N, C-alpha and C positions, 0 to 999 in steps of 0.2 A: 536724106539729111540735107538741110538747107546750107547755103554757102557760109553763113555766119557760124553755124554749128561745126561745119567742116573746118573752118579756120581755127576754131577752138581745139578741135581734135589734133590738127597739125601742130598747134602750139604745145599741146600736152606731149606729143611725141618729141618735139624739139627740146622740151625740158628734160625728158628721159635721156635723150642723147647727150645733154649737158652733164647728167650724172655720170655717164660712161667716161667722157673725157676728163671730168674732174677727178674721178677715182683713179683713172689711169695716170693722171698727172701726179697724184699723191704717191703712186707706186713707182714712178719713174726715177726717183732719187735725183731730183734736180736735172731731169732730162739726160741722164747718163745711161739709161737702159733703153736701147734702140727700139725694141718692140713696143714698149709702152709709149715711146715718143710717136710712133706711127699711129697707134690707137688714139692718142690725144689729137693729132693733126686731122685724122680722118673724121672722128666724131665731132670735133669742133666745127669743121666745115659743114658737116651734115646738120648739126644743131643750128648754126647761124643761117644756113640756107632755109631750113624749115621755119625759123623765126621770121625771116623775111617774107616767106610765103604766107604765113599767118597774118602778118601785118598788111600785106598787099591784099589779103582776102577780107579785110574789114575790121580786124582787131585793132583798136587804137594803140599807138606806139607806147605810151606810158603804161597803160594797162598790160599790154602784151609783154613788155620788158619786165615789169614787176612780177607777173605770173611766171614767166620763163625762169627768172632767177630764183623765184620762190620754189618752183618745182625742183630746180637744180639743187638748191640748198637743202631742202627737206630730203630729197632722194639721196644726196651725197651723205647726209648725216645718217640716214637709215642704213645705207651700205656700210658706212664706217662703223656703226654700232654692231652690225652683223659680223663684220670682219674683226671686231674687237680692237680697232685702232683708235676708237674714241670711247669715252665712258658716258653713261647716262645718269642723270639725277632727276628727281621729280621737277626741279626748277627748270633744268635744261629742256626736258620734255614738254613742260608747260609753254616755254617760249617757242618751241617747234610747233606746238598746237596753235599758237597765235599766228604763225606764218601760214599754216593750213587754213585757218579761219579767214585770213586776209585774201588768200588765193581764191577760195570759194566765194567770198563776198565780192571780189572784183569781177569774177565770172558772172555771178548772178545779177549784178547791177550794170553790166556792160551792154552797150548798144553799138551796133556797127557804126564805124566812122562815116561821116558824110562825105560823099564824093564831090 
């Protein structure tokens, strides 16, 4: 795996870590349940660290940030739907599909940043 592909893989994992902390934050009841607070803090740090690694590995900052938040948004929505804390409608799912299309499009058209 070349360094550019590795950076994208790291970015994908960073996005998944964002899902963990975002879902935990939703469960924390306004940071009143201590074990969810710990999950939020730990996975937020991991997610940000991996985002920084992906950016330092050649993913452009604007693209990386958009993809990171997109993965987090789509993943958090998917988990929320599975937990039945959110509802789905065809229109909402269509908008989520647009986010996914945007993430894929950014990855497909991305070039490593110039040093």
